[in-house]
N, C-alpha and C positions, 0 to 999 in steps of 0.2 A: 063485414067491414072491419069490425073489431078483430075478426081472426086474421084477416089479411095485414091489418096494421102490426099485429103482433108477430107475424111471419117476417115482415120487412124489418121491423125492430131487432128481431133475433139476428137476422142475416147481417145487418149492419152492424150489430155488437160483436159478432163472432169475426167478421171481416176486420173490423177495427182492432179487435183483440189479436188476430193473426198478424197484422202489421205491427202492433206493439211488440209482441214476442220476437218478431223477425228484427225489430230495431234493437232489442235487448241482446240478441245473439250476436249481431254486428258490433255492438258496443263491446261486448265480452271478448271478441276476437281481437278488436283494436287494442284493448288493454293488455291483452296477453301477447300481443305481437312481439316476437322476439327481437332483441337488438342486434342479433347476429343473422346475417343471410346464410341460410343453410343450404348446402348442395345435396343433390341426390334425394333419397328417400330416407329421412331420419327415423330413428326408433324412439319411442317413448321411454322414458326412464322413471321408474318409481322413485319419488322424492326421499322415500325412507332409506333407500340404498345408499344415499349420501352421508347418513348418520355415521357410519363405520369409519369414514375418513377423518372426522373430526377436524374438518378444514372448512372454515367459513368462506374463504376466498373461493373455493372449489364450489361450494353451495350457491354463492352469489353468481357465479359464472352460469350455472346451470339453470338458475332462476330466470337469467336473461335469455335463455334459450327456450324457455317454456318446457323446461325438463326434457329436451330432445337431444339426441346424439349429433355431433358435429363433425366427426372424422369420416364422413363417407368417402372422401376421396383417398384411394389406394396410394396415389402418387404422394400425397401430402403426408400420409401415415409413414411412408418409407423414407421421407426426408427426415421426419422427426425421429424415427427409430435409429437412422444412420448418425444423427447429431448426438443422441444419447448413447449409442454404442462406442462412439468416439470421444466421448467427453473426457476420457482419461488423457487426451492430447492437451486439455486445458487444466490438468492437474486435478480433475475431478474423478469420481467413482462411479461407473456405470451401474453398479448395483444399487446405488443410491436412487436410481430411476426405474427400478423394477424392470430391468432390461430382459431378463430371462422370461418373466410372465408375459411382457409384451410381445416378444418374438413367438411365444407359444399361441398366443391370440392371433397374432398375424398369420401364422402357418395355417389356421383354421378359419380365417376371416370369411371365406365364402360359404362356410357351412354352419356358422354360429347361429344359434337361435336368437330371439330378440332380447332374452335376459342376458347372455353372455355378451352380445353386441354392446348392450348398455354397460357392462362390467368393463368391457375393453376400452370403450369410449371414456368412462370415468377415469380409469387407471392412466390412459394416455395423456389425458388433460392434467390430471394431478401431477404426473410425472414432469410434463412440460413446464408446469408452473414452478415447480421446485428447481428445475434446470435453469429458468430464466432468473430466478432469485439468486441462484448460486453464482451465475455469470456475473450478474451486476453488483452483488454485494458480498460474495463469498459464503462459504458455509457457516463461518463463525462471526460473531459480533466483537470487534476488538475492544469496544468500550465496556464489555463485560470482562475481558481478560486483562487490561491494562488500566492503570490509573492515569499514566502520563501520556495518553493517546487523546486527541482531541480532533476527530474527523467525522463529518457529517455522512450519513448514508447517502448513496447514489439514489435519487429519486427515480421510482419506477411504478407504474400502475400495472400490476401483473395482469389483471384480466383484460384491461385495454390492449396490452401487448399481445395476449393470446388472440384476441379478435383481429388484431392487424395482421398477425402471422396466418390466421385462418383464411382471411380473405385476400392475402397477397399472391400475386401470381409468381413471385421470385421468393419463395419461403425460405431456401437455403441462405440466400443473401441477407434477407432479414434478420435471420438468427445471427449470421456472423457481425451484423451491426451492433448486436447486444454485447459482444465481448469488448474488454478493454482494448483500445485502440493505440496506446501508448507504445513507443518503440522498445522500451524495457520489457513491456509484456511480451512482445513478439520475440525479443531475444531470449527471454525465458523459456518460451515454448520451443525455440530452436536448441537451446541448451538441453531440454528434456528429450529431444529427438536424438541429440548427439550422444548422451550419456546412455541412451537405450542401445547404441550400437556397440558398447563396450562389453565384452564377455563377463561372465561371472567370476568374480575375484574370491581368492581364499587366502590372503596374506596373514601372517601372523605380525603383531605390532613390532615395530623397530624400537628398541630401548635406547634412549639418549644416554650416553656415558660421558662424552666429551666432544666439544666442536671439532668438527673434522674440516681441515684445510686443503687446498689444492696440493695434489701429489703426495698426500698422506696414504699410508695403508693401514686399513681398518676393516676388520670382519664385517662390519655393518654396511660397508660400501656395496656389498653383493646384493643385499636385500634392497639397498636403495636404488641400484641400478634395475633391479626387476620392477620396482614400482615406476621408474621413469620410463621403462620400456612399455608397461602396461598403460600409462598415460600418453604414449605416443610423443613423448620428449626425446626418447633415445632410441636409435635403431636396434633391432634385435640382433643378439650375438650368439654365436655357437657355444661360447664359453665365457664365463664372467670372472674377473679378477678382484681382489679387495683393493685395488689402487685406484684412488679418486684422480683419475686422469684428465687430460684437457677436453676430451669429447664429453666426459660427464658432468665437467664444470659448465660447459656451454649448455648442455640439457637442463641442469639444475637452474641455472639463471633463467631460463624460460619458464621453468615450473615456478619459481619464485615470483617472476613478473605476473604471471597468471592468478597467483594467489595473494597479491598485495604485499609480498614480503619485501624486506631489504633485498635488493638485487646485488649481494655481496660474494656469492658463491660459497658463504660460509654455511656449513650444514651443523646449525644450531638447534637448540630445543623447539623453536618456532617453525622451522623448516621440517624438523622429524615430526612434529604434530600434525602438519598439513599432509605429509606423506602418509601418515597412518590412517587418514579418512579412507574409508572403503566406498566402493561404487554405490552400495546401498545408502550409506550416509550421505553421500553427495547427491543421490537421487532425491532423498528426503529433503535435503536443503533446497533444492530446485522446486519441489512440490510446496513447501511452506511460503516460498516467495511468490508463486504463482497465486496462492491464497491471498497474500498481502496486496498484491497489485490489484485485486478484485475489491479490495476495501478502498483504494486510493481514488481520488476524484477522476471521473471519467473525461471531464473537461479540465484541463490544467490552466487554460487561458491562452490567448494569442501570444501573449508575451509574459514569461515567468521565469523564476529562479527556483531550481530544484536542488536540494541537497540530499546526497546519500550518505548517511551517518557513518555506516561501517567503511566506506570508502573515502572518507575525509575529503570530499569534493562538492564544490559548488558549481552549477552550470547555469548560465544564462541562455534562455531559448527565446527566440523570436520567430514566429511563423515556421516552426519546426527546424529552424537553422540554430545551431549552437554558435553563439556569438563570442562567448569567452568561458573560461573555467577558471577557478581559484582553489588553492588549498584551504582547508579549514581545519580548525581545532574543535572538537565537540566534547560533551560532557563524559566524565569517567563513568564507570559502572555504578558507583554509589550515588552519583548526581547525574543521572541520565539526561540527555537532551531529549525533550518531548518530541512526539510525532504529531504534526498539525498541518493544517493548511490555513493561509491568511492572505492579506494584502500588504504590500509595502506602503507605508504612509508618510514617513517622516525621516529626515536625516538630522543628526545632531552634531555639530562641529564642537570640539573641545568640551566633550561631555563631562559633567561631574559624575562620580559613581556613588550611589548610596548601597551601603553593605546590605545584602539580603539576609534573612534570618539564619539560614543554613550556614553560610560563611562566617557570620557573626558567632554562631554558637560553636562551630567546630574549628575555626581558624583564628578570628580577631580576638576574642576574649582569651582564649589560652595564651596568644602571643603578647597581649596587654600584662597578663599576670606574670609573664616571665620578665618583661621589661616596659615600663610606662612610656619609654622613649620610642617605642614601636610605632605609636600613633603620630609622633612628630615625623619620624623618619618616612612614613608611608604618606604624610601629607593629608592625613585623615582629620577632619574637625569633628568634634562630638557635641551634639546639641541635646538639651533636656527637653521635657515636654512643653516647656514654656518658650522654646527657641533660643535659649540661652546658651552660649558656648560653654563647655565644660572643659576645663584644662586638664592635661593627663594626670596631674597630681590631685585633682578634685574628683576624678573618676572613681567610683564605687562599685564593687563587684555585685552588691545587692540591687543596685539600679541599672546594671549593665545592659539588660535587655529591654529597659525603657528608653534608653538613648537612641538618638538617630546619628549614624555614622556617615559622613560624606567626604569622599576624597576629592580634592580640588582638581580643575583641569590642568593639563600639562603632559609633557612627555613622559612623566613617571606614572601617570594615571593607569589603572588596570584596563580600562576601555581604549587606551590609546587616544587617537586623535579625532575618531568618528564613531558615531553609533548610528544604526539603521533600525527603525522601529516597525513592527508589525503587530496588530492588536492580538493578544493571546492571554488566556487565563493564568499562564505559568510564569509571566513576567520575564521572559527571555527575549533576546534581541540579537542582531549581528553587531559585531564591533571589531575595531582594531585591536591591537595588543601592544604593550610595552615589552614583550618578550618574542620579538619576530623570529629570533633563532629557533624557537620551538617548531616552526614550520619545517625544519630540516629533519625532524623526527619522523620515523616511519609510523610508530604508534602515536596517533594524536587525539586519543581520548583521555584528556588530562584536564579539561576545564571544569567548571561548576555547573554547567547546564547551558549557559549561553554559547554561541557560536563565533569563534574568532575567525576573521577572514584575512587571507594574505592580500597584500596591495588593494586595500579597501578604498583607496582614493580614487583609482581608476574606475572601480565598479560606481562609485558615488558620482562621479562626472557623467557617467553614462546615465544613470537613474534620474538625475536632475534635468538632463537634456537641455540645457540652457547656456549656449556658447557665450552669450552676451554677459549675463550675470553670474554663471557659474562655471566658467572655464576652469581648467586645472590651475592656471595662475591665480585666478581669484580665490579658489578653494585654498591653495597654499598661503595667500595673504591673510585670509580669514583665520586660518590655523595659527599663524604667527602672533596674533594679538592675544591669544589664549582666553578670549571671551567666549563663553557658551552661546551658540547661536542654533536655532531651530528652523529648518527649512522644509517645507511641505513638498512631498513628491507628488507631482502632477501626473505623471504617467500612470497608467493602470497596469501595474506589475503585480501578477499573483506570486505567492510564495508557498513552497511546498517543503516541509522538512520530514524526509521519509527515510525508510530503513529497508534495505535489501541486501543480501549478501551473495547473490549468485546471478549471472547471466551469461552471455556469450558474444564473442567478437570474433568476426572472420572465421567462422567454423571452429573456435576454440572456446572450451569451457573456461569461465572466469569465476572465481570465488574470492570472498573476504571473510575475515575472521568475524565471528558472531560476537561482537565486543559486548553485547548486553546479555548474552546467553539466552536467546529467545527462540532459537530454531527448533531445538529438540522438544521443548515444552509444547510449542505450537504443533509440531507434528503429533505428539501423543493426543493432543486435544483433537486434532483432526481425525485421527485413527478410532477415538473413543465416541 
């Protein structure tokens, strides 16, 4: 009896223990269930092989797969390899994505052992992760390069994106969706295609000696004609003469137009400088602008204002349609207009102008030292720390930087009749000007950082979008009383102050002067 009881007890114990062990195994499998649905027959990866990549994002991804390979599909591998191979079309470098090694692995994919299959999978995922990062935020971080740039990174979850691509039935389309979608980026890609159709050039620099006018005879005209023929502005000739003839005048005007130069047919130093750019330099210029456009916001907003600083141009866009454009004046090289994204929040009619520290130090104080009457003539009132008005003859150099300098509203005010505010850490804004003739200048990088807008009242009327309370007539009436008035902008209008010096229009290359000398340095940073 006791023996039988013992046998039953032992059988019951081991049966229960077997069920308990089975439960533990099932629980363990559930805990380690990968987040990624794997195709085919995955190969296990030794987790220590991830160490050499020094890449936490890669390690986290393979943790989610329970350290198993994910690229069993030949079709998907080929799509990714094709995108990496053609990454130069996005201004990127295929060598950054180990394209040579990846192709070598793919050629032998059917005969690779488990160790090499794992290596291939890791390298492909790592390269794809880098490609995704470069497409969405560029290769470099502008905040580490520039002090006057204030742009947020485009948000992206790299591993979540890889999973989406892995599980997509339209992998190529999904990758295309990661690229900047703005029309300017597309025009830059077209510019890269266009410039790659030009043959290699080997021109010597043209020396500027004097301005060449129509019908002049000058030895340099022969070299100028060669450049115009190269850039397809002038029809090829069997022989070239040193005469600046009518046909060459027309060709040069087209060249000047494409380069943002004054279209005056005069061959001056600016035109010579543009003619001296080589194909290689222009290619580099396109590449750095493709990089910049990866830094810029992927979503500009349904309605937005975008300013291209080197083009001196403001564009108002609503649902992809350009509603209006305005000439602008931007900061000079020593007082650069910052690059940023924000929202328009407020209009100020008849604004006062508080002199900022840089202008105070470099302009106002030297002017007052020359003549105390400068303050009166400029309608600038000076206040001490207690808010008491300091007369021009009480003004003291030792206290100059402690004073507050405020220019009264009026037609003489440096901000003109209206100011448009957008939050930013640089204290810059859009405004009218009391020197409207400056908009006729070709080079308009002459401000102290803020952006002056031509015909700002028309823009203001649109932004306020209130025909009853803020018609153009009502705005004009408000301006006439010369009292400062603040009005909230109720429309959601995004604002982007950006910088690009190359693009394309109608299959033509377009370039602008790199007014802040950023292009060459950025190219060197990318190359290194």
